[in-house]
VEXROBA-298045 format. One record per residue: residue in one letter; x, y, z of N, C-alpha, C, O, CB in turn; residue number from 1. Coordinates in steps of 0.05 Angstrom, whole numbers, plus 5000, padded with zeros to 4 digits. Glycine has a CB too. Layout:
% VEXROBA-298045
code = a&n.px = X&n.py = Y&n.pz = Z&ca.px = X&ca.py = Y&ca.pz = Z&c.px = X&c.py = Y&c.pz = Z&o.px = X&o.py = Y&o.pz = Z&cb.px = X&cb.py = Y&cb.pz = Z&pos = NUM
...
END
This chain:
% VEXROBA-298045
code = m&n.px = 5017&n.py = 4978&n.pz = 5000&ca.px = 5000&ca.py = 5001&ca.pz = 5000&c.px = 5017&c.py = 5024&c.pz = 5000&o.px = 5038&o.py = 5025&o.pz = 5013&cb.px = 4981&cb.py = 5002&cb.pz = 5024&pos = 1
code = i&n.px = 5011&n.py = 5044&n.pz = 4985&ca.px = 5026&ca.py = 5067&ca.pz = 4984&c.px = 5018&c.py = 5090&c.pz = 5005&o.px = 4995&o.py = 5090&o.pz = 5014&cb.px = 5025&cb.py = 5078&cb.pz = 4957&pos = 2
code = l&n.px = 5036&n.py = 5107&n.pz = 5011&ca.px = 5031&ca.py = 5126&ca.pz = 5031&c.px = 5006&c.py = 5142&c.pz = 5029&o.px = 4993&o.py = 5147&o.pz = 5049&cb.px = 5052&cb.py = 5144&cb.pz = 5033&pos = 3
code = a&n.px = 4999&n.py = 5150&n.pz = 5005&ca.px = 4974&ca.py = 5166&ca.pz = 5000&c.px = 4949&c.py = 5150&c.pz = 5008&o.px = 4931&o.py = 5161&o.pz = 5021&cb.px = 4972&cb.py = 5173&cb.pz = 4970&pos = 4
code = e&n.px = 4949&n.py = 5126&n.pz = 5000&ca.px = 4928&ca.py = 5107&ca.pz = 5008&c.px = 4925&c.py = 5105&c.pz = 5039&o.px = 4903&o.py = 5106&o.pz = 5050&cb.px = 4932&cb.py = 5080&cb.pz = 4996&pos = 5
code = m&n.px = 4947&n.py = 5101&n.pz = 5050&ca.px = 4948&ca.py = 5097&ca.pz = 5078&c.px = 4938&c.py = 5122&c.pz = 5094&o.px = 4929&o.py = 5120&o.pz = 5117&cb.px = 4977&cb.py = 5089&cb.pz = 5086&pos = 6
code = c&n.px = 4941&n.py = 5145&n.pz = 5081&ca.px = 4932&ca.py = 5171&ca.pz = 5094&c.px = 4909&c.py = 5181&c.pz = 5082&o.px = 4901&o.py = 5204&o.pz = 5087&cb.px = 4952&cb.py = 5193&cb.pz = 5092&pos = 7
code = n&n.px = 4894&n.py = 5164&n.pz = 5064&ca.px = 4868&ca.py = 5171&ca.pz = 5054&c.px = 4869&c.py = 5199&c.pz = 5040&o.px = 4852&o.py = 5216&o.pz = 5044&cb.px = 4848&cb.py = 5170&cb.pz = 5076&pos = 8
code = t&n.px = 4890&n.py = 5201&n.pz = 5023&ca.px = 4893&ca.py = 5224&ca.pz = 5006&c.px = 4903&c.py = 5218&c.pz = 4978&o.px = 4906&o.py = 5195&o.pz = 4973&cb.px = 4912&cb.py = 5243&cb.pz = 5019&pos = 9
code = s&n.px = 4909&n.py = 5236&n.pz = 4961&ca.px = 4916&ca.py = 5229&ca.pz = 4935&c.px = 4947&c.py = 5229&c.pz = 4933&o.px = 4961&o.py = 5240&o.pz = 4950&cb.px = 4904&cb.py = 5250&cb.pz = 4914&pos = 10
code = t&n.px = 4957&n.py = 5215&n.pz = 4913&ca.px = 4986&ca.py = 5215&ca.pz = 4909&c.px = 4996&c.py = 5241&c.pz = 4899&o.px = 5019&o.py = 5249&o.pz = 4904&cb.px = 4994&cb.py = 5193&cb.pz = 4891&pos = 11
code = s&n.px = 4978&n.py = 5255&n.pz = 4885&ca.px = 4988&ca.py = 5282&ca.pz = 4875&c.px = 4991&c.py = 5301&c.pz = 4899&o.px = 5009&o.py = 5318&o.pz = 4900&cb.px = 4966&cb.py = 5295&cb.pz = 4853&pos = 12
code = y&n.px = 4973&n.py = 5299&n.pz = 4919&ca.px = 4976&ca.py = 5317&ca.pz = 4944&c.px = 5001&c.py = 5310&c.pz = 4959&o.px = 5015&o.py = 5328&o.pz = 4967&cb.px = 4952&cb.py = 5314&cb.pz = 4963&pos = 13
code = i&n.px = 5006&n.py = 5285&n.pz = 4962&ca.px = 5031&ca.py = 5276&ca.pz = 4976&c.px = 5056&c.py = 5287&c.pz = 4961&o.px = 5075&o.py = 5296&o.pz = 4973&cb.px = 5033&cb.py = 5244&cb.pz = 4977&pos = 14
code = g&n.px = 5055&n.py = 5285&n.pz = 4933&ca.px = 5076&ca.py = 5296&ca.pz = 4916&c.px = 5079&c.py = 5324&c.pz = 4921&o.px = 5102&o.py = 5333&o.pz = 4925&cb.px = 5072&cb.py = 5291&cb.pz = 4887&pos = 15
code = q&n.px = 5058&n.py = 5339&n.pz = 4922&ca.px = 5060&ca.py = 5368&ca.pz = 4926&c.px = 5072&c.py = 5374&c.pz = 4952&o.px = 5086&o.py = 5394&o.pz = 4954&cb.px = 5034&cb.py = 5381&cb.pz = 4923&pos = 16
code = i&n.px = 5067&n.py = 5360&n.pz = 4972&ca.px = 5079&ca.py = 5361&ca.pz = 5000&c.px = 5110&c.py = 5358&c.pz = 4998&o.px = 5125&o.py = 5374&o.pz = 5008&cb.px = 5066&cb.py = 5338&cb.pz = 5020&pos = 17
code = e&n.px = 5117&n.py = 5335&n.pz = 4983&ca.px = 5144&ca.py = 5329&ca.pz = 4982&c.px = 5162&c.py = 5349&c.pz = 4968&o.px = 5185&o.py = 5352&o.pz = 4976&cb.px = 5146&cb.py = 5305&cb.pz = 4969&pos = 18
code = i&n.px = 5149&n.py = 5363&n.pz = 4948&ca.px = 5165&ca.py = 5383&ca.pz = 4935&c.px = 5163&c.py = 5411&c.pz = 4946&o.px = 5176&o.py = 5430&o.pz = 4937&cb.px = 5158&cb.py = 5383&cb.pz = 4907&pos = 19
code = g&n.px = 5147&n.py = 5412&n.pz = 4966&ca.px = 5145&ca.py = 5440&ca.pz = 4981&c.px = 5124&c.py = 5456&c.pz = 4972&o.px = 5123&o.py = 5479&o.pz = 4982&cb.px = 5169&cb.py = 5456&cb.pz = 4978&pos = 20
code = n&n.px = 5106&n.py = 5448&n.pz = 4953&ca.px = 5085&ca.py = 5467&ca.pz = 4943&c.px = 5060&c.py = 5466&c.pz = 4960&o.px = 5044&o.py = 5485&o.pz = 4959&cb.px = 5078&cb.py = 5460&cb.pz = 4915&pos = 21
code = r&n.px = 5057&n.py = 5446&n.pz = 4976&ca.px = 5033&ca.py = 5444&ca.pz = 4994&c.px = 5044&c.py = 5439&c.pz = 5022&o.px = 5066&o.py = 5430&o.pz = 5026&cb.px = 5013&cb.py = 5420&cb.pz = 4985&pos = 22
code = f&n.px = 5027&n.py = 5444&n.pz = 5042&ca.px = 5034&ca.py = 5438&ca.pz = 5070&c.px = 5011&c.py = 5423&c.pz = 5083&o.px = 4988&o.py = 5432&o.pz = 5083&cb.px = 5041&cb.py = 5464&cb.pz = 5085&pos = 23
code = p&n.px = 5017&n.py = 5400&n.pz = 5095&ca.px = 4996&ca.py = 5384&ca.pz = 5106&c.px = 4984&c.py = 5396&c.pz = 5132&o.px = 4997&o.py = 5412&o.pz = 5146&cb.px = 5007&cb.py = 5355&cb.pz = 5111&pos = 24
code = s&n.px = 4959&n.py = 5388&n.pz = 5138&ca.px = 4946&ca.py = 5397&ca.pz = 5163&c.px = 4959&c.py = 5380&c.pz = 5186&o.px = 4972&o.py = 5360&o.pz = 5181&cb.px = 4913&cb.py = 5395&cb.pz = 5161&pos = 25
code = l&n.px = 4953&n.py = 5388&n.pz = 5211&ca.px = 4961&ca.py = 5373&ca.pz = 5232&c.px = 4950&c.py = 5344&c.pz = 5232&o.px = 4964&o.py = 5325&o.pz = 5239&cb.px = 4952&cb.py = 5387&cb.pz = 5256&pos = 26
code = e&n.px = 4925&n.py = 5341&n.pz = 5223&ca.px = 4913&ca.py = 5314&ca.pz = 5220&c.px = 4929&c.py = 5297&c.pz = 5200&o.px = 4934&o.py = 5273&o.pz = 5204&cb.px = 4883&cb.py = 5317&cb.pz = 5212&pos = 27
code = l&n.px = 4936&n.py = 5310&n.pz = 5178&ca.px = 4951&ca.py = 5294&ca.pz = 5158&c.px = 4979&c.py = 5287&c.pz = 5168&o.px = 4990&o.py = 5265&o.pz = 5162&cb.px = 4953&cb.py = 5309&cb.pz = 5132&pos = 28
code = i&n.px = 4992&n.py = 5305&n.pz = 5183&ca.px = 5019&ca.py = 5300&ca.pz = 5194&c.px = 5017&c.py = 5276&c.pz = 5211&o.px = 5034&o.py = 5258&o.pz = 5209&cb.px = 5030&cb.py = 5324&cb.pz = 5211&pos = 29
code = e&n.px = 4996&n.py = 5274&n.pz = 5229&ca.px = 4990&ca.py = 5251&ca.pz = 5245&c.px = 4986&c.py = 5226&c.pz = 5230&o.px = 4996&o.py = 5205&o.pz = 5237&cb.px = 4967&cb.py = 5256&cb.pz = 5262&pos = 30
code = k&n.px = 4971&n.py = 5227&n.pz = 5208&ca.px = 4965&ca.py = 5205&ca.pz = 5192&c.px = 4991&c.py = 5194&c.pz = 5178&o.px = 4995&o.py = 5169&o.pz = 5179&cb.px = 4946&cb.py = 5214&cb.pz = 5171&pos = 31
code = i&n.px = 5009&n.py = 5211&n.pz = 5167&ca.px = 5032&ca.py = 5206&ca.pz = 5155&c.px = 5051&c.py = 5192&c.pz = 5176&o.px = 5063&o.py = 5171&o.pz = 5170&cb.px = 5044&cb.py = 5231&cb.pz = 5142&pos = 32
code = a&n.px = 5053&n.py = 5202&n.pz = 5199&ca.px = 5071&ca.py = 5192&ca.pz = 5220&c.px = 5060&c.py = 5163&c.pz = 5227&o.px = 5076&o.py = 5144&o.pz = 5230&cb.px = 5071&cb.py = 5212&cb.pz = 5245&pos = 33
code = l&n.px = 5034&n.py = 5160&n.pz = 5231&ca.px = 5023&ca.py = 5133&ca.pz = 5236&c.px = 5028&c.py = 5114&c.pz = 5214&o.px = 5036&o.py = 5091&o.pz = 5220&cb.px = 4993&cb.py = 5136&cb.pz = 5241&pos = 34
code = a&n.px = 5024&n.py = 5122&n.pz = 5189&ca.px = 5030&ca.py = 5104&ca.pz = 5168&c.px = 5058&c.py = 5097&c.pz = 5166&o.px = 5064&o.py = 5074&o.pz = 5158&cb.px = 5022&cb.py = 5115&cb.pz = 5144&pos = 35
code = l&n.px = 5076&n.py = 5114&n.pz = 5172&ca.px = 5105&ca.py = 5109&ca.pz = 5171&c.px = 5117&c.py = 5095&c.pz = 5197&o.px = 5140&o.py = 5088&o.pz = 5200&cb.px = 5119&cb.py = 5136&cb.pz = 5167&pos = 36
code = e&n.px = 5096&n.py = 5092&n.pz = 5215&ca.px = 5104&ca.py = 5080&ca.pz = 5243&c.px = 5127&c.py = 5095&c.pz = 5256&o.px = 5145&o.py = 5083&o.pz = 5266&cb.px = 5114&cb.py = 5049&cb.pz = 5239&pos = 37
code = i&n.px = 5125&n.py = 5121&n.pz = 5256&ca.px = 5143&ca.py = 5139&ca.pz = 5270&c.px = 5129&c.py = 5159&c.pz = 5286&o.px = 5106&o.py = 5164&o.pz = 5282&cb.px = 5161&cb.py = 5152&cb.pz = 5250&pos = 38
code = e&n.px = 5143&n.py = 5171&n.pz = 5304&ca.px = 5130&ca.py = 5194&ca.pz = 5321&c.px = 5129&c.py = 5218&c.pz = 5301&o.px = 5148&o.py = 5222&o.pz = 5285&cb.px = 5148&cb.py = 5201&cb.pz = 5349&pos = 39
code = p&n.px = 5110&n.py = 5234&n.pz = 5303&ca.px = 5105&ca.py = 5257&ca.pz = 5288&c.px = 5130&c.py = 5277&c.pz = 5287&o.px = 5138&o.py = 5289&o.pz = 5267&cb.px = 5079&cb.py = 5270&cb.pz = 5298&pos = 40
code = y&n.px = 5141&n.py = 5279&n.pz = 5313&ca.px = 5163&ca.py = 5300&ca.pz = 5313&c.px = 5187&c.py = 5292&c.pz = 5296&o.px = 5203&o.py = 5309&o.pz = 5290&cb.px = 5173&cb.py = 5305&cb.pz = 5342&pos = 41
code = l&n.px = 5189&n.py = 5267&n.pz = 5288&ca.px = 5211&ca.py = 5260&ca.pz = 5271&c.px = 5210&c.py = 5271&c.pz = 5244&o.px = 5229&o.py = 5272&o.pz = 5229&cb.px = 5213&cb.py = 5231&cb.pz = 5269&pos = 42
code = l&n.px = 5186&n.py = 5280&n.pz = 5236&ca.px = 5182&ca.py = 5294&ca.pz = 5210&c.px = 5196&c.py = 5322&c.pz = 5210&o.px = 5201&o.py = 5333&o.pz = 5188&cb.px = 5152&cb.py = 5297&cb.pz = 5205&pos = 43
code = f&n.px = 5202&n.py = 5332&n.pz = 5233&ca.px = 5212&ca.py = 5358&ca.pz = 5235&c.px = 5242&c.py = 5359&c.pz = 5243&o.px = 5253&o.py = 5381&o.pz = 5245&cb.px = 5195&cb.py = 5373&cb.pz = 5254&pos = 44
code = m&n.px = 5255&n.py = 5337&n.pz = 5247&ca.px = 5282&ca.py = 5337&ca.pz = 5255&c.px = 5301&c.py = 5343&c.pz = 5232&o.px = 5296&o.py = 5336&o.pz = 5209&cb.px = 5289&cb.py = 5309&cb.pz = 5266&pos = 45
code = e&n.px = 5321&n.py = 5358&n.pz = 5239&ca.px = 5342&ca.py = 5364&ca.pz = 5218&c.px = 5359&c.py = 5339&c.pz = 5214&o.px = 5361&o.py = 5322&o.pz = 5231&cb.px = 5361&cb.py = 5389&cb.pz = 5228&pos = 46
code = e&n.px = 5372&n.py = 5338&n.pz = 5190&ca.px = 5389&ca.py = 5317&ca.pz = 5185&c.px = 5416&c.py = 5322&c.pz = 5199&o.px = 5428&o.py = 5343&o.pz = 5199&cb.px = 5392&cb.py = 5315&cb.pz = 5155&pos = 47
code = t&n.px = 5425&n.py = 5300&n.pz = 5212&ca.px = 5452&ca.py = 5302&ca.pz = 5224&c.px = 5467&c.py = 5276&c.pz = 5218&o.px = 5456&o.py = 5258&o.pz = 5205&cb.px = 5451&cb.py = 5306&cb.pz = 5256&pos = 48
code = d&n.px = 5492&n.py = 5275&n.pz = 5228&ca.px = 5509&ca.py = 5251&ca.pz = 5221&c.px = 5500&c.py = 5227&c.pz = 5232&o.px = 5496&o.py = 5207&o.pz = 5218&cb.px = 5537&cb.py = 5254&cb.pz = 5228&pos = 49
code = s&n.px = 5496&n.py = 5226&n.pz = 5259&ca.px = 5493&ca.py = 5201&ca.pz = 5273&c.px = 5471&c.py = 5200&c.pz = 5292&o.px = 5474&o.py = 5186&o.pz = 5313&cb.px = 5516&cb.py = 5194&cb.pz = 5286&pos = 50
code = k&n.px = 5449&n.py = 5213&n.pz = 5288&ca.px = 5426&ca.py = 5211&ca.pz = 5306&c.px = 5408&c.py = 5188&c.pz = 5298&o.px = 5399&o.py = 5187&o.pz = 5275&cb.px = 5411&cb.py = 5238&cb.pz = 5306&pos = 51
code = a&n.px = 5402&n.py = 5171&n.pz = 5315&ca.px = 5386&ca.py = 5147&ca.pz = 5309&c.px = 5357&c.py = 5155&c.pz = 5300&o.px = 5346&o.py = 5143&o.pz = 5281&cb.px = 5384&cb.py = 5128&cb.pz = 5334&pos = 52
code = p&n.px = 5343&n.py = 5176&n.pz = 5313&ca.px = 5317&ca.py = 5183&ca.pz = 5302&c.px = 5317&c.py = 5194&c.pz = 5272&o.px = 5299&o.py = 5190&o.pz = 5256&cb.px = 5304&cb.py = 5203&cb.pz = 5321&pos = 53
code = t&n.px = 5339&n.py = 5208&n.pz = 5268&ca.px = 5343&ca.py = 5220&ca.pz = 5240&c.px = 5347&c.py = 5197&c.pz = 5220&o.px = 5337&o.py = 5199&o.pz = 5198&cb.px = 5368&cb.py = 5240&cb.pz = 5238&pos = 54
code = e&n.px = 5361&n.py = 5177&n.pz = 5228&ca.px = 5366&ca.py = 5154&ca.pz = 5209&c.px = 5339&c.py = 5141&c.pz = 5204&o.px = 5332&o.py = 5135&o.pz = 5181&cb.px = 5386&cb.py = 5133&cb.pz = 5222&pos = 55
code = l&n.px = 5323&n.py = 5137&n.pz = 5226&ca.px = 5298&ca.py = 5125&ca.pz = 5223&c.px = 5280&c.py = 5140&c.pz = 5204&o.px = 5267&o.py = 5129&o.pz = 5187&cb.px = 5284&cb.py = 5121&cb.pz = 5250&pos = 56
code = l&n.px = 5280&n.py = 5167&n.pz = 5207&ca.px = 5264&ca.py = 5185&ca.pz = 5190&c.px = 5273&c.py = 5182&c.pz = 5162&o.px = 5256&o.py = 5179&o.pz = 5144&cb.px = 5267&cb.py = 5214&cb.pz = 5199&pos = 57
code = q&n.px = 5299&n.py = 5183&n.pz = 5155&ca.px = 5310&ca.py = 5181&ca.pz = 5129&c.px = 5302&c.py = 5155&c.pz = 5116&o.px = 5296&o.py = 5154&o.pz = 5092&cb.px = 5339&cb.py = 5183&cb.pz = 5130&pos = 58
code = n&n.px = 5301&n.py = 5133&n.pz = 5131&ca.px = 5295&ca.py = 5106&ca.pz = 5121&c.px = 5264&c.py = 5105&c.pz = 5114&o.px = 5256&o.py = 5092&o.pz = 5095&cb.px = 5302&cb.py = 5083&cb.pz = 5143&pos = 59
code = k&n.px = 5249&n.py = 5120&n.pz = 5129&ca.px = 5219&ca.py = 5118&ca.pz = 5124&c.px = 5210&c.py = 5139&c.pz = 5105&o.px = 5192&o.py = 5133&o.pz = 5090&cb.px = 5204&cb.py = 5122&cb.pz = 5150&pos = 60
code = t&n.px = 5221&n.py = 5162&n.pz = 5103&ca.px = 5209&ca.py = 5184&ca.pz = 5087&c.px = 5227&c.py = 5194&c.pz = 5066&o.px = 5216&o.py = 5206&o.pz = 5047&cb.px = 5201&cb.py = 5207&cb.pz = 5104&pos = 61
code = g&n.px = 5252&n.py = 5191&n.pz = 5066&ca.px = 5270&ca.py = 5204&ca.pz = 5046&c.px = 5274&c.py = 5230&c.pz = 5056&o.px = 5271&o.py = 5236&o.pz = 5080&cb.px = 5258&cb.py = 5204&cb.pz = 5018&pos = 62
code = k&n.px = 5282&n.py = 5247&n.pz = 5037&ca.px = 5287&ca.py = 5277&ca.pz = 5046&c.px = 5262&c.py = 5293&c.pz = 5043&o.px = 5247&o.py = 5291&o.pz = 5024&cb.px = 5309&cb.py = 5291&cb.pz = 5027&pos = 63
code = i&n.px = 5257&n.py = 5309&n.pz = 5063&ca.px = 5235&ca.py = 5327&ca.pz = 5064&c.px = 5248&c.py = 5355&c.pz = 5060&o.px = 5266&o.py = 5363&o.pz = 5075&cb.px = 5218&cb.py = 5325&cb.pz = 5092&pos = 64
code = p&n.px = 5239&n.py = 5370&n.pz = 5040&ca.px = 5252&ca.py = 5397&ca.pz = 5036&c.px = 5251&c.py = 5413&c.pz = 5062&o.px = 5233&o.py = 5411&o.pz = 5079&cb.px = 5237&cb.py = 5413&cb.pz = 5013&pos = 65
code = l&n.px = 5272&n.py = 5428&n.pz = 5066&ca.px = 5276&ca.py = 5446&ca.pz = 5090&c.px = 5252&c.py = 5465&c.pz = 5091&o.px = 5240&o.py = 5469&o.pz = 5112&cb.px = 5303&cb.py = 5463&cb.pz = 5088&pos = 66
code = s&n.px = 5244&n.py = 5476&n.pz = 5068&ca.px = 5221&ca.py = 5496&ca.pz = 5068&c.px = 5195&c.py = 5481&c.pz = 5079&o.px = 5181&o.py = 5494&o.pz = 5094&cb.px = 5215&cb.py = 5508&cb.pz = 5037&pos = 67
code = v&n.px = 5190&n.py = 5457&n.pz = 5073&ca.px = 5167&ca.py = 5441&ca.pz = 5084&c.px = 5169&c.py = 5439&c.pz = 5114&o.px = 5150&o.py = 5444&o.pz = 5128&cb.px = 5166&cb.py = 5413&cb.pz = 5072&pos = 68
code = k&n.px = 5193&n.py = 5431&n.pz = 5124&ca.px = 5199&ca.py = 5428&ca.pz = 5151&c.px = 5192&c.py = 5454&c.pz = 5166&o.px = 5178&o.py = 5454&o.pz = 5186&cb.px = 5227&cb.py = 5420&cb.pz = 5154&pos = 69
code = k&n.px = 5203&n.py = 5476&n.pz = 5155&ca.px = 5198&ca.py = 5501&ca.pz = 5167&c.px = 5168&c.py = 5510&c.pz = 5170&o.px = 5159&o.py = 5520&o.pz = 5191&cb.px = 5213&cb.py = 5521&cb.pz = 5153&pos = 70
code = e&n.px = 5156&n.py = 5507&n.pz = 5147&ca.px = 5127&ca.py = 5513&ca.pz = 5147&c.px = 5111&c.py = 5494&c.pz = 5165&o.px = 5093&o.py = 5504&o.pz = 5179&cb.px = 5116&cb.py = 5510&cb.pz = 5119&pos = 71
code = l&n.px = 5117&n.py = 5469&n.pz = 5167&ca.px = 5103&ca.py = 5451&ca.pz = 5186&c.px = 5108&c.py = 5460&c.pz = 5214&o.px = 5090&o.py = 5461&o.pz = 5231&cb.px = 5113&cb.py = 5423&cb.pz = 5182&pos = 72
code = i&n.px = 5133&n.py = 5466&n.pz = 5221&ca.px = 5140&ca.py = 5476&ca.pz = 5248&c.px = 5124&c.py = 5501&c.pz = 5254&o.px = 5112&o.py = 5504&o.pz = 5276&cb.px = 5172&cb.py = 5482&cb.pz = 5251&pos = 73
code = n&n.px = 5122&n.py = 5520&n.pz = 5235&ca.px = 5106&ca.py = 5544&ca.pz = 5240&c.px = 5077&c.py = 5538&c.pz = 5244&o.px = 5064&o.py = 5550&o.pz = 5261&cb.px = 5109&cb.py = 5564&cb.pz = 5216&pos = 74
code = n&n.px = 5067&n.py = 5519&n.pz = 5227&ca.px = 5037&ca.py = 5512&ca.pz = 5231&c.px = 5034&c.py = 5498&c.pz = 5258&o.px = 5015&o.py = 5504&o.pz = 5272&cb.px = 5027&cb.py = 5491&cb.pz = 5208&pos = 75
code = l&n.px = 5052&n.py = 5481&n.pz = 5266&ca.px = 5049&ca.py = 5469&ca.pz = 5292&c.px = 5050&c.py = 5488&c.pz = 5315&o.px = 5034&o.py = 5487&o.pz = 5334&cb.px = 5068&cb.py = 5449&cb.pz = 5296&pos = 76
code = s&n.px = 5070&n.py = 5507&n.pz = 5313&ca.px = 5072&ca.py = 5528&ca.pz = 5333&c.px = 5048&c.py = 5544&c.pz = 5338&o.px = 5040&o.py = 5549&o.pz = 5360&cb.px = 5093&cb.py = 5546&cb.pz = 5326&pos = 77
code = t&n.px = 5036&n.py = 5551&n.pz = 5315&ca.px = 5011&ca.py = 5567&ca.pz = 5316&c.px = 4988&c.py = 5551&c.pz = 5329&o.px = 4973&o.py = 5562&o.pz = 5345&cb.px = 5004&cb.py = 5576&cb.pz = 5287&pos = 78
code = a&n.px = 4986&n.py = 5526&n.pz = 5321&ca.px = 4965&ca.py = 5510&ca.pz = 5332&c.px = 4969&c.py = 5505&c.pz = 5362&o.px = 4950&o.py = 5506&o.pz = 5377&cb.px = 4964&cb.py = 5483&cb.pz = 5318&pos = 79
code = i&n.px = 4993&n.py = 5500&n.pz = 5369&ca.px = 5000&ca.py = 5496&ca.pz = 5399&c.px = 4993&c.py = 5522&c.pz = 5414&o.px = 4981&o.py = 5521&o.pz = 5436&cb.px = 5032&cb.py = 5488&cb.pz = 5404&pos = 80
code = r&n.px = 5000&n.py = 5545&n.pz = 5403&ca.px = 4994&ca.py = 5572&ca.pz = 5417&c.px = 4963&c.py = 5574&c.pz = 5420&o.px = 4954&o.py = 5583&o.pz = 5442&cb.px = 5005&cb.py = 5597&cb.pz = 5399&pos = 81
code = k&n.px = 4948&n.py = 5567&n.pz = 5400&ca.px = 4919&ca.py = 5570&ca.pz = 5400&c.px = 4908&c.py = 5552&c.pz = 5423&o.px = 4892&o.py = 5561&o.pz = 5438&cb.px = 4906&cb.py = 5562&cb.pz = 5372&pos = 82
code = v&n.px = 4918&n.py = 5527&n.pz = 5424&ca.px = 4909&ca.py = 5510&ca.pz = 5444&c.px = 4916&c.py = 5518&c.pz = 5473&o.px = 4900&o.py = 5516&o.pz = 5491&cb.px = 4919&cb.py = 5484&cb.pz = 5439&pos = 83
code = v&n.px = 4940&n.py = 5529&n.pz = 5476&ca.px = 4949&ca.py = 5539&ca.pz = 5502&c.px = 4932&c.py = 5562&c.pz = 5510&o.px = 4923&o.py = 5563&o.pz = 5532&cb.px = 4979&cb.py = 5548&cb.pz = 5503&pos = 84
code = n&n.px = 4926&n.py = 5581&n.pz = 5492&ca.px = 4910&ca.py = 5605&ca.pz = 5496&c.px = 4881&c.py = 5596&c.pz = 5504&o.px = 4869&o.py = 5609&o.pz = 5521&cb.px = 4909&cb.py = 5622&cb.pz = 5471&pos = 85
code = q&n.px = 4871&n.py = 5575&n.pz = 5492&ca.px = 4844&ca.py = 5566&ca.pz = 5499&c.px = 4843&c.py = 5554&c.pz = 5527&o.px = 4823&o.py = 5557&o.pz = 5540&cb.px = 4833&cb.py = 5546&cb.pz = 5477&pos = 86
code = i&n.px = 4865&n.py = 5540&n.pz = 5535&ca.px = 4867&ca.py = 5528&ca.pz = 5561&c.px = 4870&c.py = 5549&c.pz = 5583&o.px = 4857&o.py = 5547&o.pz = 5604&cb.px = 4890&cb.py = 5508&cb.pz = 5561&pos = 87
code = s&n.px = 4886&n.py = 5569&n.pz = 5578&ca.px = 4892&ca.py = 5591&ca.pz = 5597&c.px = 4870&c.py = 5607&c.pz = 5605&o.px = 4874&o.py = 5625&o.pz = 5622&cb.px = 4911&cb.py = 5608&cb.pz = 5588&pos = 88
END
């Protein structure tokens, strides 16, 4: 089964995410991580020489463009701030 099917989305949408033209929702980030059997935070880790989580990420996802990582982090930060503000 391909990633798009596992996430209940189209292959073209996954492709657009991979090349940095689209940015997934938090829900889709969770689906992607679940499909890849990794923790969602691994999708945002920078590549380093000898970090085990990064190796796992690279084995499961290949390279994610830095622009996509930055946008995802921004989206997550905004969502977290909204939740914190609602709780406060």
